[in-house]
C-alpha angles and dihedrals in degrees: 000000000000125000118260125218117237123201094355112144113234090236098053134101111246113229110195122200116224132176097275102029133305141316128218131189113225137197107202130197108198121198092036129151095256144003101259148134111254103185143256120336115184092321093317128103110249116211139169127218130187094221120102118245094251134110092357095297095128091048091052090049090051091052092048093048095048094044090053095047093045095042096237134120119270089245088064093061122069135172102230100173136019099031092158100038140062093249110072141166118218131189123213117196127202098033133086123234089250091053092051093046091051093049092050091048089051085060091052095259115130108230138174124204118221131187 
């Protein structure tokens, strides 16, 4: 049976704790006007990057943007699923789910820690 979310607003990014950090679902718009966080999108974090979706450029831009927003090194952020699509899963090591949720909220993005 899957886990259910309790008290998570529908318009919030879900931040899931895992053994070595956290995981976030992303919805990425490559080829955008700027590298920026857009907001929640069905529990995922929607973001926009200027880089084109070719030869891993957009994924690298995603890693750079998240590392900067979360205050971690780029080596602590990895795309672990969805490398060739708009829907991705990233892992962030070295932070708790609560830390990531707070840092997203400081950027004006509603977030809910889980796990």
